[in-house]
N, C-alpha and C positions, 0 to 999 in steps of 0.2 A: 582312222587316226583322228584324234581330237584337234580341232582348230586351236590356234593360240588363244582365242577368246574364251575357250572352255577350260583352260589350264591356268596355273599360277605363273606362267612364263613371264608375262608382262610385269606383274607385281615383283617377281624375283629380280628381273632385269633392273627395275627402278630401284630396288633395295641395293643392288650392287653399285649402280651409278651414284647413289646418294649415301653410300655406306658411312662415311665419316660425318656428313651433315646430319644424318639421322641417329648418330651415336650408336651404331650397330656394332656387334661383336661377332666374330666368327672363327671358324677353323677350316682349313683346307688341307686335303691330303694329296700328296704327290707320290706317284710311283714311277720309278725310272725317269724322273724329271718332268713328268706330265701330270697336270692336275686331273684327278679322277673322281673327287667328291668334295663337297663342302657343306657346312651348316652356317646359317646366318640367323642371328637372333639379337635379343637385347635384354638388359637387366631392367625389370620393372619394379624391383625393390632390391634392397641390399642382399637378400637371401633367396631371390626368385628370378630365374632366367627363363625366357620364352624363346624357343627355337621356332622361328617363322618359316624357314626354308631348309630343307635337307635334300640334297641332290647327290647321287652317286651313280657310277657306271654299274648297271645291273649285272653285267657279265662277270663282274669281279665278286665272287661269292664272299659274303661276310663284310663287305665294305660299309654298308649302312650301319651294321652293328659296331664296327670299329669306329666309325664317325661318332656315334653316340657315346661310346666308351671314352674316346679321346676327349670329347667335350666334357663329360662328367669328371674325368680326372683333372682336366685343366682348371675347373672351377670349384672343385669339391670343398676346399677350405672355407669358402664364404657362402656356399649355396646349399640351401635346404630343399629347394623345389626346382625341378626342371619341367616346364610345360612344353610338351611337344606339339601343342596346338591341335586343331581339329582333323578328323579323318575324311572330311568332305563327303561323307556318306558312302565312301568306297570301302567295301568289306575287306579287301586285302590290306588296306592301310589300318583299318580297325583291328584286324587280326594281328598285324605286325606290332601295333602299339600294345595290345593286350599281352603279347609275348614277353614284354619287359616287366610284367607284373606291377602295373602302376598302383600307387597308393590310392588314387582317385581317378574316376572317369566321369566327367560331367557332361550333361546334355547341353547343347547350345541352342538357344532360342533366337529367332529373328522376329522382331515386332515392327509392324508398319503402322505409323500413325497417320491417319487421314486428317488433313486440316479441315477445320470447321468453317463453313461459309458464314462470315459475320454479318452479311447483308440480309439474312433471313430474319 
């Protein structure tokens, strides 16, 4: 099992705790009165929504798909783009994202700048 430091658990918890302060938007699905899945994201432009976190009970077949459909239907009138964010290098996530036939899949790059020593 992954430690909490190797997952997005802490970042997701922080998003939930600061939901309103960060101006986040989300959807939650209840089954028989129990929360079983949610999506948290934000509008980054008037026609572009970024889904930062998607969590659902895996034992409920089709719940992730339902969450994405519910999100899309709730924002469809104003939204041209939904960004489901990165796959974290996890092939199962990449395959799941590809199953939605995305308009674009972009590579993400991380650049590290080393500070120059000005005393030389």
